[in-house]
BALOBA-1460 file (C-alpha; in Angstrom, 3 decimals):
// residues 277
<rec num="1" residu="m" x="0.742" y="-3.807" z="-24.688"/>
<rec num="2" residu="i" x="3.058" y="-4.473" z="-21.728"/>
<rec num="3" residu="s" x="4.032" y="-0.767" z="-21.529"/>
<rec num="4" residu="s" x="0.355" y="0.176" z="-21.538"/>
<rec num="5" residu="k" x="-0.421" y="-2.178" z="-18.671"/>
<rec num="6" residu="i" x="2.542" y="-0.954" z="-16.665"/>
<rec num="7" residu="g" x="1.366" y="2.590" z="-17.164"/>
<rec num="8" residu="h" x="-2.033" y="1.703" z="-15.780"/>
<rec num="9" residu="w" x="-0.497" y="0.081" z="-12.716"/>
<rec num="10" residu="f" x="1.745" y="3.120" z="-12.095"/>
<rec num="11" residu="f" x="-1.299" y="5.403" z="-12.296"/>
<rec num="12" residu="l" x="-3.074" y="3.335" z="-9.647"/>
<rec num="13" residu="i" x="0.060" y="3.402" z="-7.458"/>
<rec num="14" residu="l" x="0.195" y="7.187" z="-7.868"/>
<rec num="15" residu="l" x="-3.323" y="7.514" z="-6.491"/>
<rec num="16" residu="i" x="-2.680" y="5.158" z="-3.593"/>
<rec num="17" residu="v" x="0.566" y="6.692" z="-2.308"/>
<rec num="18" residu="a" x="-0.692" y="10.286" z="-2.556"/>
<rec num="19" residu="i" x="-3.653" y="9.769" z="-0.162"/>
<rec num="20" residu="s" x="-3.011" y="10.955" z="3.388"/>
<rec num="21" residu="p" x="-5.539" y="10.767" z="6.246"/>
<rec num="22" residu="v" x="-5.462" y="13.877" z="8.469"/>
<rec num="23" residu="s" x="-7.409" y="14.957" z="11.502"/>
<rec num="24" residu="s" x="-10.053" y="17.581" z="10.995"/>
<rec num="25" residu="a" x="-11.034" y="20.291" z="13.479"/>
<rec num="26" residu="q" x="-13.972" y="18.063" z="14.507"/>
<rec num="27" residu="g" x="-11.562" y="15.216" z="15.379"/>
<rec num="28" residu="t" x="-12.638" y="12.978" z="12.507"/>
<rec num="29" residu="d" x="-10.359" y="11.674" z="9.810"/>
<rec num="30" residu="v" x="-10.765" y="13.398" z="6.460"/>
<rec num="31" residu="p" x="-8.886" y="11.822" z="3.547"/>
<rec num="32" residu="l" x="-6.849" y="14.334" z="1.542"/>
<rec num="33" residu="l" x="-5.598" y="13.615" z="-1.935"/>
<rec num="34" residu="a" x="-2.606" y="15.440" z="-3.467"/>
<rec num="35" residu="f" x="-2.449" y="15.277" z="-7.251"/>
<rec num="36" residu="l" x="-1.414" y="17.142" z="-10.404"/>
<rec num="37" residu="n" x="-4.324" y="18.629" z="-12.377"/>
<rec num="38" residu="s" x="-4.474" y="18.921" z="-16.178"/>
<rec num="39" residu="s" x="-2.478" y="22.168" z="-16.028"/>
<rec num="40" residu="g" x="0.309" y="20.546" z="-14.018"/>
<rec num="41" residu="q" x="-0.548" y="22.375" z="-10.790"/>
<rec num="42" residu="l" x="-0.306" y="20.565" z="-7.478"/>
<rec num="43" residu="v" x="-3.763" y="20.376" z="-5.839"/>
<rec num="44" residu="v" x="-5.006" y="19.080" z="-2.473"/>
<rec num="45" residu="a" x="-8.673" y="18.075" z="-2.150"/>
<rec num="46" residu="s" x="-10.730" y="16.272" z="0.476"/>
<rec num="47" residu="a" x="-12.995" y="13.327" z="-0.202"/>
<rec num="48" residu="d" x="-16.039" y="15.205" z="1.061"/>
<rec num="49" residu="g" x="-15.391" y="18.191" z="-1.199"/>
<rec num="50" residu="a" x="-14.999" y="20.616" z="1.698"/>
<rec num="51" residu="t" x="-11.312" y="21.252" z="1.001"/>
<rec num="52" residu="r" x="-9.677" y="22.297" z="-2.238"/>
<rec num="53" residu="w" x="-6.246" y="23.926" z="-2.123"/>
<rec num="54" residu="i" x="-4.286" y="24.819" z="-5.243"/>
<rec num="55" residu="v" x="-0.780" y="24.459" z="-3.848"/>
<rec num="56" residu="s" x="1.567" y="25.453" z="-6.640"/>
<rec num="57" residu="n" x="1.361" y="28.646" z="-8.698"/>
<rec num="58" residu="p" x="0.242" y="28.880" z="-12.348"/>
<rec num="59" residu="g" x="3.068" y="28.028" z="-14.713"/>
<rec num="60" residu="e" x="5.128" y="26.180" z="-12.080"/>
<rec num="61" residu="t" x="6.267" y="22.619" z="-12.779"/>
<rec num="62" residu="i" x="6.746" y="19.938" z="-10.146"/>
<rec num="63" residu="q" x="10.335" y="18.624" z="-10.311"/>
<rec num="64" residu="p" x="9.897" y="14.901" z="-11.095"/>
<rec num="65" residu="a" x="12.889" y="13.453" z="-9.243"/>
<rec num="66" residu="l" x="11.598" y="14.821" z="-5.911"/>
<rec num="67" residu="g" x="7.905" y="15.158" z="-6.662"/>
<rec num="68" residu="f" x="5.581" y="15.598" z="-3.664"/>
<rec num="69" residu="s" x="4.880" y="13.635" z="-0.493"/>
<rec num="70" residu="w" x="2.932" y="13.788" z="2.757"/>
<rec num="71" residu="s" x="4.584" y="13.793" z="6.190"/>
<rec num="72" residu="a" x="3.812" y="10.821" z="8.454"/>
<rec num="73" residu="r" x="1.622" y="13.085" z="10.582"/>
<rec num="74" residu="g" x="-0.475" y="13.879" z="7.536"/>
<rec num="75" residu="d" x="-0.681" y="17.673" z="7.777"/>
<rec num="76" residu="l" x="2.473" y="18.769" z="5.923"/>
<rec num="77" residu="l" x="3.064" y="18.364" z="2.202"/>
<rec num="78" residu="f" x="6.547" y="18.570" z="0.710"/>
<rec num="79" residu="y" x="6.903" y="19.450" z="-2.952"/>
<rec num="80" residu="a" x="9.694" y="20.552" z="-5.303"/>
<rec num="81" residu="v" x="9.287" y="23.164" z="-8.051"/>
<rec num="82" residu="q" x="11.516" y="23.268" z="-11.130"/>
<rec num="83" residu="q" x="13.143" y="26.682" z="-11.715"/>
<rec num="84" residu="s" x="15.494" y="28.162" z="-14.314"/>
<rec num="85" residu="d" x="19.233" y="27.461" z="-14.414"/>
<rec num="86" residu="n" x="18.689" y="23.913" z="-13.143"/>
<rec num="87" residu="r" x="17.623" y="25.156" z="-9.731"/>
<rec num="88" residu="v" x="14.921" y="23.508" z="-7.644"/>
<rec num="89" residu="s" x="12.780" y="25.221" z="-4.989"/>
<rec num="90" residu="l" x="12.015" y="23.009" z="-1.960"/>
<rec num="91" residu="r" x="8.762" y="23.859" z="-0.243"/>
<rec num="92" residu="i" x="6.596" y="22.599" z="2.610"/>
<rec num="93" residu="g" x="2.880" y="23.345" z="2.732"/>
<rec num="94" residu="d" x="0.520" y="23.192" z="5.704"/>
<rec num="95" residu="s" x="-2.895" y="21.730" z="4.853"/>
<rec num="96" residu="g" x="-4.429" y="23.430" z="7.889"/>
<rec num="97" residu="t" x="-3.467" y="26.964" z="6.895"/>
<rec num="98" residu="q" x="-3.254" y="26.226" z="3.153"/>
<rec num="99" residu="s" x="0.060" y="28.058" z="2.925"/>
<rec num="100" residu="s" x="3.583" y="27.119" z="1.888"/>
<rec num="101" residu="i" x="7.116" y="28.345" z="2.553"/>
<rec num="102" residu="e" x="10.393" y="27.668" z="0.761"/>
<rec num="103" residu="v" x="12.747" y="25.625" z="3.002"/>
<rec num="104" residu="g" x="15.617" y="25.324" z="0.544"/>
<rec num="105" residu="n" x="16.881" y="25.966" z="-2.964"/>
<rec num="106" residu="v" x="19.229" y="23.455" z="-4.578"/>
<rec num="107" residu="v" x="20.914" y="22.770" z="-7.931"/>
<rec num="108" residu="e" x="20.233" y="19.656" z="-10.037"/>
<rec num="109" residu="p" x="20.825" y="16.759" z="-10.154"/>
<rec num="110" residu="v" x="18.694" y="16.087" z="-7.094"/>
<rec num="111" residu="s" x="17.319" y="13.005" z="-5.363"/>
<rec num="112" residu="g" x="15.442" y="12.031" z="-2.237"/>
<rec num="113" residu="g" x="12.302" y="13.895" z="-1.209"/>
<rec num="114" residu="e" x="11.437" y="11.481" z="1.584"/>
<rec num="115" residu="w" x="10.341" y="12.439" z="5.075"/>
<rec num="116" residu="v" x="12.583" y="11.717" z="8.057"/>
<rec num="117" residu="g" x="10.499" y="12.732" z="11.090"/>
<rec num="118" residu="n" x="9.458" y="16.334" z="10.505"/>
<rec num="119" residu="a" x="12.154" y="16.967" z="7.889"/>
<rec num="120" residu="v" x="12.672" y="16.004" z="4.246"/>
<rec num="121" residu="r" x="15.929" y="14.434" z="3.024"/>
<rec num="122" residu="v" x="17.195" y="15.923" z="-0.220"/>
<rec num="123" residu="v" x="20.528" y="15.457" z="-1.976"/>
<rec num="124" residu="d" x="21.901" y="17.774" z="-4.636"/>
<rec num="125" residu="a" x="25.172" y="17.410" z="-6.587"/>
<rec num="126" residu="t" x="27.403" y="17.595" z="-3.488"/>
<rec num="127" residu="t" x="25.324" y="17.751" z="-0.292"/>
<rec num="128" residu="d" x="23.006" y="15.484" z="1.681"/>
<rec num="129" residu="a" x="20.782" y="17.506" z="4.029"/>
<rec num="130" residu="l" x="17.505" y="17.547" z="5.977"/>
<rec num="131" residu="y" x="15.069" y="20.398" z="5.262"/>
<rec num="132" residu="s" x="12.288" y="21.371" z="7.653"/>
<rec num="133" residu="l" x="10.229" y="24.378" z="8.737"/>
<rec num="134" residu="q" x="12.894" y="24.951" z="11.381"/>
<rec num="135" residu="g" x="15.791" y="25.111" z="8.919"/>
<rec num="136" residu="v" x="18.499" y="22.913" z="7.369"/>
<rec num="137" residu="s" x="20.403" y="20.305" z="9.385"/>
<rec num="138" residu="q" x="22.717" y="17.257" z="9.117"/>
<rec num="139" residu="q" x="24.550" y="18.357" z="6.011"/>
<rec num="140" residu="q" x="27.170" y="15.984" z="4.611"/>
<rec num="141" residu="e" x="29.318" y="16.546" z="1.523"/>
<rec num="142" residu="f" x="30.500" y="13.879" z="-0.926"/>
<rec num="143" residu="s" x="31.855" y="13.582" z="-4.463"/>
<rec num="144" residu="q" x="29.608" y="10.878" z="-5.891"/>
<rec num="145" residu="e" x="26.236" y="11.464" z="-7.516"/>
<rec num="146" residu="l" x="23.148" y="9.840" z="-6.037"/>
<rec num="147" residu="l" x="20.601" y="8.504" z="-8.490"/>
<rec num="148" residu="s" x="16.817" y="8.316" z="-8.351"/>
<rec num="149" residu="p" x="15.527" y="5.362" z="-10.371"/>
<rec num="150" residu="f" x="12.633" y="7.273" z="-11.925"/>
<rec num="151" residu="a" x="14.271" y="10.671" z="-12.231"/>
<rec num="152" residu="l" x="13.330" y="10.926" z="-15.912"/>
<rec num="153" residu="g" x="9.713" y="9.848" z="-15.426"/>
<rec num="154" residu="d" x="6.651" y="11.258" z="-13.746"/>
<rec num="155" residu="a" x="6.604" y="12.403" z="-10.132"/>
<rec num="156" residu="h" x="5.703" y="9.686" z="-7.646"/>
<rec num="157" residu="l" x="6.045" y="6.486" z="-9.477"/>
<rec num="158" residu="t" x="7.200" y="3.718" z="-7.136"/>
<rec num="159" residu="r" x="10.350" y="4.200" z="-5.037"/>
<rec num="160" residu="v" x="11.733" y="7.422" z="-6.450"/>
<rec num="161" residu="s" x="14.471" y="7.713" z="-3.785"/>
<rec num="162" residu="s" x="18.166" y="6.902" z="-3.941"/>
<rec num="163" residu="f" x="17.999" y="5.970" z="-0.243"/>
<rec num="164" residu="s" x="17.222" y="2.631" z="1.382"/>
<rec num="165" residu="e" x="14.650" y="2.596" z="4.152"/>
<rec num="166" residu="a" x="16.166" y="-0.565" z="5.599"/>
<rec num="167" residu="t" x="19.862" y="0.453" z="5.817"/>
<rec num="168" residu="d" x="22.091" y="3.506" z="5.679"/>
<rec num="169" residu="a" x="23.220" y="2.866" z="2.085"/>
<rec num="170" residu="a" x="22.349" y="5.003" z="-0.927"/>
<rec num="171" residu="f" x="22.497" y="4.090" z="-4.642"/>
<rec num="172" residu="a" x="25.143" y="6.178" z="-6.391"/>
<rec num="173" residu="w" x="27.067" y="6.647" z="-9.640"/>
<rec num="174" residu="q" x="30.716" y="7.550" z="-10.239"/>
<rec num="175" residu="n" x="32.626" y="7.618" z="-13.532"/>
<rec num="176" residu="g" x="30.164" y="5.351" z="-15.279"/>
<rec num="177" residu="s" x="29.926" y="2.759" z="-12.518"/>
<rec num="178" residu="y" x="27.065" y="2.040" z="-10.116"/>
<rec num="179" residu="g" x="27.862" y="1.682" z="-6.463"/>
<rec num="180" residu="l" x="26.640" y="1.956" z="-2.877"/>
<rec num="181" residu="l" x="27.487" y="4.959" z="-0.713"/>
<rec num="182" residu="t" x="27.681" y="4.301" z="3.024"/>
<rec num="183" residu="n" x="29.108" y="6.774" z="5.539"/>
<rec num="184" residu="g" x="30.900" y="8.603" z="2.734"/>
<rec num="185" residu="s" x="32.515" y="5.393" z="1.365"/>
<rec num="186" residu="f" x="31.735" y="4.314" z="-2.252"/>
<rec num="187" residu="r" x="31.630" y="0.588" z="-3.089"/>
<rec num="188" residu="g" x="31.436" y="-0.239" z="-6.817"/>
<rec num="189" residu="l" x="28.911" y="-2.875" z="-7.930"/>
<rec num="190" residu="g" x="30.738" y="-3.898" z="-11.111"/>
<rec num="191" residu="v" x="27.890" y="-2.797" z="-13.378"/>
<rec num="192" residu="f" x="28.211" y="0.189" z="-15.722"/>
<rec num="193" residu="n" x="25.533" y="2.381" z="-17.184"/>
<rec num="194" residu="n" x="24.840" y="5.895" z="-18.404"/>
<rec num="195" residu="r" x="23.981" y="8.297" z="-15.559"/>
<rec num="196" residu="r" x="20.656" y="9.185" z="-17.204"/>
<rec num="197" residu="s" x="19.529" y="5.594" z="-17.754"/>
<rec num="198" residu="p" x="16.067" y="5.232" z="-16.130"/>
<rec num="199" residu="r" x="14.720" y="2.619" z="-13.746"/>
<rec num="200" residu="s" x="17.992" y="1.641" z="-12.087"/>
<rec num="201" residu="g" x="18.617" y="1.596" z="-8.342"/>
<rec num="202" residu="l" x="15.217" y="0.360" z="-7.148"/>
<rec num="203" residu="w" x="15.246" y="-0.281" z="-3.402"/>
<rec num="204" residu="a" x="13.003" y="-2.853" z="-1.691"/>
<rec num="205" residu="a" x="10.719" y="-1.200" z="0.878"/>
<rec num="206" residu="s" x="11.635" y="-3.207" z="3.964"/>
<rec num="207" residu="e" x="14.910" y="-5.006" z="3.147"/>
<rec num="208" residu="p" x="18.398" y="-3.767" z="2.135"/>
<rec num="209" residu="l" x="17.988" y="-4.999" z="-1.448"/>
<rec num="210" residu="v" x="18.601" y="-2.832" z="-4.520"/>
<rec num="211" residu="a" x="17.900" y="-3.791" z="-8.132"/>
<rec num="212" residu="y" x="19.823" y="-2.260" z="-11.038"/>
<rec num="213" residu="w" x="20.717" y="-2.910" z="-14.675"/>
<rec num="214" residu="g" x="23.584" y="-2.127" z="-17.047"/>
<rec num="215" residu="t" x="26.594" y="-3.859" z="-18.581"/>
<rec num="216" residu="v" x="29.483" y="-5.690" z="-16.943"/>
<rec num="217" residu="s" x="31.942" y="-5.406" z="-19.830"/>
<rec num="218" residu="e" x="32.526" y="-3.636" z="-23.110"/>
<rec num="219" residu="n" x="30.679" y="-6.263" z="-25.180"/>
<rec num="220" residu="g" x="27.345" y="-4.594" z="-24.471"/>
<rec num="221" residu="a" x="25.729" y="-7.587" z="-22.710"/>
<rec num="222" residu="s" x="22.861" y="-6.325" z="-20.553"/>
<rec num="223" residu="t" x="22.595" y="-7.501" z="-16.945"/>
<rec num="224" residu="l" x="19.938" y="-7.164" z="-14.257"/>
<rec num="225" residu="a" x="21.194" y="-7.773" z="-10.726"/>
<rec num="226" residu="v" x="20.107" y="-7.388" z="-7.104"/>
<rec num="227" residu="t" x="22.547" y="-6.683" z="-4.244"/>
<rec num="228" residu="n" x="22.140" y="-6.908" z="-0.486"/>
<rec num="229" residu="a" x="23.649" y="-3.595" z="0.626"/>
<rec num="230" residu="e" x="24.610" y="-4.974" z="4.070"/>
<rec num="231" residu="t" x="26.344" y="-8.217" z="2.985"/>
<rec num="232" residu="d" x="27.212" y="-7.498" z="-0.694"/>
<rec num="233" residu="a" x="25.514" y="-10.751" z="-1.708"/>
<rec num="234" residu="v" x="24.493" y="-10.537" z="-5.376"/>
<rec num="235" residu="a" x="21.953" y="-12.350" z="-7.571"/>
<rec num="236" residu="v" x="22.010" y="-11.986" z="-11.365"/>
<rec num="237" residu="l" x="18.470" y="-12.438" z="-12.652"/>
<rec num="238" residu="s" x="19.067" y="-12.257" z="-16.359"/>
<rec num="239" residu="g" x="21.692" y="-11.203" z="-18.869"/>
<rec num="240" residu="g" x="23.705" y="-12.015" z="-21.965"/>
<rec num="241" residu="g" x="21.807" y="-9.960" z="-24.567"/>
<rec num="242" residu="g" x="21.738" y="-6.379" z="-25.707"/>
<rec num="243" residu="t" x="18.077" y="-5.709" z="-24.793"/>
<rec num="244" residu="p" x="17.791" y="-3.571" z="-21.635"/>
<rec num="245" residu="l" x="16.571" y="-5.603" z="-18.641"/>
<rec num="246" residu="q" x="14.814" y="-3.328" z="-16.208"/>
<rec num="247" residu="p" x="13.385" y="-3.633" z="-12.650"/>
<rec num="248" residu="i" x="9.788" y="-2.488" z="-12.488"/>
<rec num="249" residu="l" x="8.703" y="-2.662" z="-8.823"/>
<rec num="250" residu="w" x="9.022" y="-4.541" z="-5.558"/>
<rec num="251" residu="l" x="5.741" y="-6.098" z="-4.431"/>
<rec num="252" residu="g" x="4.678" y="-4.363" z="-1.217"/>
<rec num="253" residu="n" x="7.047" y="-5.025" z="1.677"/>
<rec num="254" residu="s" x="8.156" y="-8.334" z="0.193"/>
<rec num="255" residu="t" x="11.407" y="-9.575" z="-1.391"/>
<rec num="256" residu="t" x="9.687" y="-10.215" z="-4.726"/>
<rec num="257" residu="l" x="10.887" y="-8.124" z="-7.655"/>
<rec num="258" residu="v" x="8.882" y="-7.631" z="-10.855"/>
<rec num="259" residu="f" x="11.165" y="-7.023" z="-13.830"/>
<rec num="260" residu="r" x="11.250" y="-6.988" z="-17.638"/>
<rec num="261" residu="d" x="13.407" y="-9.690" z="-19.200"/>
<rec num="262" residu="a" x="15.294" y="-9.754" z="-22.524"/>
<rec num="263" residu="s" x="12.136" y="-10.810" z="-24.403"/>
<rec num="264" residu="s" x="10.189" y="-7.856" z="-22.945"/>
<rec num="265" residu="q" x="8.109" y="-10.187" z="-20.776"/>
<rec num="266" residu="l" x="7.216" y="-9.314" z="-17.191"/>
<rec num="267" residu="r" x="8.581" y="-11.751" z="-14.632"/>
<rec num="268" residu="a" x="8.782" y="-11.961" z="-10.844"/>
<rec num="269" residu="a" x="11.616" y="-13.317" z="-8.689"/>
<rec num="270" residu="d" x="11.758" y="-13.850" z="-4.943"/>
<rec num="271" residu="l" x="15.164" y="-12.613" z="-3.692"/>
<rec num="272" residu="a" x="14.800" y="-13.803" z="-0.094"/>
<rec num="273" residu="c" x="17.881" y="-15.964" z="-0.706"/>
<rec num="274" residu="l" x="20.039" y="-12.834" z="-0.478"/>
<rec num="275" residu="l" x="19.015" y="-12.239" z="3.125"/>
<rec num="276" residu="g" x="20.691" y="-15.424" z="4.387"/>
<rec num="277" residu="s" x="19.508" y="-17.523" z="7.271"/>
């Protein structure tokens, strides 16, 4: 029952975050909605029915870790297409001309897919770079692997990025351990988990707080913790059992985290205490 309710909430979130208001030729705002149809194709449609643009080609699959997202200006749509040999095509479409171009091609694992100005930040196995219609810029190499918390789920659930919007840190994994990557430096968090474990590394929208789950020792005890990436302050919300404890979502721009506890109940905790005075 809980899983069903969560699924309904995620579907509503999907609809909300995919809507982008854009300016029409007449100067009025026309809401555009980007969504996946029953065939898995990415489609853009307007609320008044005047616009319908089938963005991706038949048979193409949207890569779930990057998904699709509107630029802040509202006229450009980034999307990632899964290809063979673990490759991912990065594309930007223009809603005005209803055309797309490939701005990059990377190898999985990938994370990011968020707009930074007129560019999209994407990380593959070794490189962090910005992709735009003007080319690729600000490339940085590293040896750790960045993790998207919903990389194994559907495109555009909440907070699919490894990056924090409130600080320069990114959530990363190295040799079984979670950590924070800042300016090329990796700081372990003391919690271990499989690289492909879902729903770990969930950043708050407006604060440098990241929620994650795993084990702290070989006894298999499951732990859910939240860390302030700027101060390293930590709060352990629950632990001691073998049942996975998972973060679900941060409420809006708040410091309140909704999570699943060891009894599979949904709970909420305000982590403002980690921000200090």
